[in-house]
C-alpha positions as CSV (number, residue, x, y, z in Angstrom):
1,M,-11.8,-10.3,11.0
2,T,-14.7,-12.7,10.4
3,D,-18.0,-11.0,10.0
4,G,-17.5,-8.1,7.7
5,G,-18.1,-5.5,10.4
6,A,-14.9,-3.7,9.5
7,W,-16.7,-1.6,6.9
8,E,-19.6,-0.7,9.1
9,G,-19.7,2.9,10.5
10,N,-16.9,5.3,10.3
11,W,-13.9,2.9,10.1
12,K,-11.3,5.7,9.9
13,A,-12.5,7.2,13.1
14,R,-12.7,3.7,14.7
15,L,-9.0,3.1,13.8
16,Q,-7.9,6.4,15.3
17,E,-9.9,5.8,18.4
18,R,-8.4,2.3,18.9
19,V,-4.9,3.7,18.3
20,R,-5.4,6.5,20.8
21,G,-6.9,3.9,23.3
22,L,-3.6,2.0,23.1
23,G,-1.6,5.2,23.9
24,F,-0.4,6.1,20.4
25,T,-0.7,9.4,18.7
26,S,-1.1,8.0,15.2
27,L,-1.6,4.7,13.3
28,T,2.0,5.1,12.0
29,A,3.3,5.3,15.6
30,F,1.3,2.2,16.5
31,A,2.7,0.3,13.4
32,E,6.2,1.5,14.0
33,A,6.1,-0.1,17.5
34,R,5.5,-3.4,15.6
35,P,7.8,-3.1,12.5
36,T,7.6,-6.7,11.4
37,A,3.9,-7.4,12.2
38,S,1.7,-8.2,9.2
39,L,-1.2,-5.8,8.3
40,V,-3.6,-8.6,9.5
41,A,-1.8,-8.9,12.8
42,L,-2.0,-5.1,13.3
43,A,-5.7,-5.1,12.4
44,E,-6.4,-8.0,14.8
45,E,-4.7,-6.1,17.6
46,L,-6.9,-3.0,16.9
47,G,-10.1,-5.0,16.6
48,K,-10.3,-8.6,15.6
49,D,-13.9,-8.4,14.5
50,D,-14.1,-4.9,13.1
51,V,-10.8,-3.8,11.6
52,A,-9.3,-5.3,8.4
53,G,-5.6,-5.3,7.3
54,I,-6.5,-3.3,4.1
55,Q,-7.9,-0.6,6.4
56,V,-4.6,-0.4,8.3
57,C,-2.7,-0.2,5.0
58,M,-5.0,2.6,3.8
59,G,-4.6,4.5,7.0
60,L,-0.9,4.2,7.0
61,L,-0.8,5.3,3.4
62,A,-3.0,8.4,4.2
63,E,-0.7,9.3,7.1
64,A,2.4,8.8,4.9
65,E,1.0,11.0,2.2
66,Q,0.1,13.7,4.7
67,R,3.6,13.6,6.2
68,K,5.2,13.3,2.8
69,Q,6.9,10.0,3.8
70,L,5.9,7.7,0.9
71,A,9.3,6.1,0.6
72,R,9.2,5.2,4.3
73,F,5.7,3.8,3.8
74,E,7.1,1.7,0.9
75,R,10.0,0.4,3.0
76,D,7.6,-0.3,5.9
77,M,5.3,-2.4,3.7
78,L,8.2,-4.3,2.2
79,V,9.5,-5.2,5.7
80,R,6.1,-6.5,6.7
81,E,5.6,-8.6,3.6
82,L,9.1,-10.1,3.8
83,S,8.7,-10.9,7.5
84,R,5.4,-12.6,6.7
85,C,6.4,-14.6,3.6
86,I,10.1,-15.4,4.3
87,P,10.5,-15.3,8.1
88,N,13.9,-17.0,7.9
89,G,15.3,-14.3,5.6
90,W,16.3,-14.1,2.0
91,P,17.3,-17.6,0.7
92,A,20.9,-18.3,-0.3
93,V,19.6,-19.6,-3.7
94,L,16.3,-18.5,-5.3
95,E,15.1,-22.0,-6.2
96,D,12.3,-24.2,-5.1
97,P,11.0,-24.2,-2.4
98,Y,12.0,-20.6,-1.8
99,R,11.0,-19.0,-5.1
100,F,7.3,-18.8,-4.4
101,P,7.5,-17.2,-0.9
102,V,9.9,-14.5,-2.3
103,A,7.6,-13.9,-5.3
104,K,4.6,-13.8,-3.0
105,A,6.3,-11.2,-0.6
106,L,7.3,-9.0,-3.6
107,S,3.9,-9.2,-5.4
108,L,2.0,-8.5,-2.2
109,W,4.3,-5.5,-1.5
110,I,3.6,-4.1,-4.9
111,G,0.0,-4.4,-4.3
112,D,0.4,-2.2,-1.2
113,I,2.0,0.6,-3.1
114,P,0.0,3.4,-4.8
115,E,-0.3,2.8,-8.6
116,A,1.6,6.0,-9.3
117,R,4.7,4.6,-7.5
118,Q,4.6,1.1,-8.8
119,E,7.2,1.5,-11.5
120,R,9.7,2.4,-8.9
121,A,8.6,-0.6,-6.9
122,R,9.0,-2.9,-9.9
123,R,12.6,-1.7,-10.4
124,V,13.3,-2.4,-6.7
125,M,11.8,-5.8,-7.1
126,M,14.0,-6.5,-10.2
127,T,17.1,-5.3,-8.4
128,L,16.4,-7.7,-5.5
129,L,15.8,-10.6,-7.9
130,T,18.8,-9.9,-10.2
131,N,21.2,-8.8,-7.5
132,P,20.0,-10.5,-4.4
133,P,20.8,-9.4,-0.9
134,P,22.9,-11.6,1.4
135,P,21.5,-14.9,2.5
136,G,19.4,-14.5,5.6
137,W,18.7,-10.8,5.0
138,L,15.5,-9.9,6.7
139,P,15.1,-6.2,7.4
140,Q,13.7,-5.4,10.9
141,G,12.3,-2.0,10.0
142,P,12.0,0.7,7.4
143,D,15.4,2.1,8.3
144,D,17.3,-1.0,7.1
145,E,20.5,0.2,5.2
146,L,19.8,-1.8,2.1
147,L,16.1,-0.7,1.9
148,R,17.2,3.0,2.4
149,M,19.6,2.5,-0.6
150,L,16.8,0.9,-2.7
151,L,14.1,3.2,-1.7
152,P,15.6,6.5,-0.5
153,D,13.6,9.3,1.0
154,E,12.6,11.9,-1.6
155,E,13.6,15.5,-1.2
156,A,10.7,17.6,0.2
C-alpha cells in the first residue's frame, strides 16, 4: 500500500467485499488458505493500494473474537511472523546472526496480540527462548503440534 487509501471509506466492508470476490466466506478462510503469508502479503492480495496489513490483522482478530478462537488467532499470527522473519526455520543456536530475526518475529507477534492476552504471549516467548524448538522448526499453520501445546485452545 503506497498512498494511504486504505483508511478511506468503509475499509471493513471493503475487506469483506474483496474476500467474497475471491470466493471466500470470511477473512479467516482467506487467510487460512495462505497460512504462512505475511499480513502485508495478504493485504496486497486483497488490494495493493487500499488495504493495509494492520487492517487484515484487525479483521482476523475481530473474527476470532466473534468465533471465540483467540488461541488459534495467536497461533496463526505467530506462524506468519516466524515465516516472515526466519524463513529457514528455528536456528540450531540462538547467536548472531540469528538472534535478531528471532527477536523480531517474537516481538512483532506480541504486537499482534490483544493487550489482555500479552502476558500469556510473553510466557510462550520465554518458553521458546529458554527451551528452544528443534533446529529448523517452522510451523506451517496454526495446528502445529508444538504451537497447540504452547497455545492450547481455551474451553468455551
